[in-house]
N, C-alpha and C positions, 0 to 999 in steps of 0.2 A: 461558519467557517466554510470559505469558498476555496474548492479547487479546483486548481485549471492545468492542462500541460502544458500552456502557453508561456509566454514573456510579458503577459499583462494579463487582467481582468476587464471583461467588454464592460461600458459603460461607467466604467470606477479607472481613476484616477492614482498613480500608486503614490504615496510621498514617504514613503520611509520603505528600504531593506534593511529587514530587523536579523539576518542570518539565514541560512543554511538548518534546515529541522530535518529531522528522521527518526524513524518508528521499523524495529526489525521483529521480528517473532522466529522462532527455531520450531518446529513440528514434526512429529515421527510418527508415521504410520504406522497398523496394530496388525497383530496375526490376525486377526478375522477380517481386516478388509486384504489384507497381502494374500490371505486363502481364495478369496472373491476375486481379488484383480489375476490374479494366476488364470481362473478361468476363462478371465473375458481374455484375457492376451493371446489365448488359444486361441478362441472363437473367436476373436473381435469384438469390436464395441467400444462403448465409452461406460473409463471408469470411473462410475458415478461418487464412488464415496471419497476417492482420489479429487476431483472436482468441486465437492465440498467443504473437502480437508483444506485442499488452496484458495476456495473463496473465504472459508473461515480467517485464513492466513492473512489474505489481503487485507481483510475487512482490520483485522487484531492492526498491522504494520501499520497502516491509514490512522489509526485508531490515535496509536501511542504516538504517531508525527503532529498529528494535531492538538493532542497535549503542552508538547515542545514548542506550537506556537502559538498557542494561548498565552504559557510561560513569559513567553517574549512580549505580548500583547498585543501580536496579528490579529488581522479580522479575514487575511485572506495568504494560502500559499501558492505559489506561481511552479512554473515550472516541475511539476511531480509526475516523476517517475517510479516506477514498479521493478525492480531485479530479483529475481529467485536464482539460487544455486546453491547447492549437493551439498550439505554439510559433513556426514559419515553415512554408511550405508542404509536407506531408510526413513532418514532423516533431510528437511531441506526449511532453509532460510527464506523467508521474503520479505524485502529491507524496498522501503519509503523514504523518498526524499526529495526535500524542492527547497525554496527559498521562501520565508517568510517575511511577509508583508503587509502594512500598515493603508491603509488604501480610504477614498473619499467617492461620492460619485463626481462624475464630472457635472460640471457646474456650477460647484460649491466652494 
């Protein structure tokens, strides 16, 4: 599956637009991460546990979007975007969305 954040797939022609696809996940931080983060907030520095949590969340949201696209028969998703929002104190949603398309190499 090809993901692109532009309106086309370089080197390929879009033959069908299959619709909007999306995937999301809601993740909560844990007490241990919160405790460690409180020290980083005081002294400064990267909150590595949160960085890893958000990376895992982005990957999961993209995987779920990809699964939707496969169900539609897509081989690419264009205009891919990621959004993050706070759901409750300590929990955030990562949302991935784009347009599922069928493509073929240019010249076929």
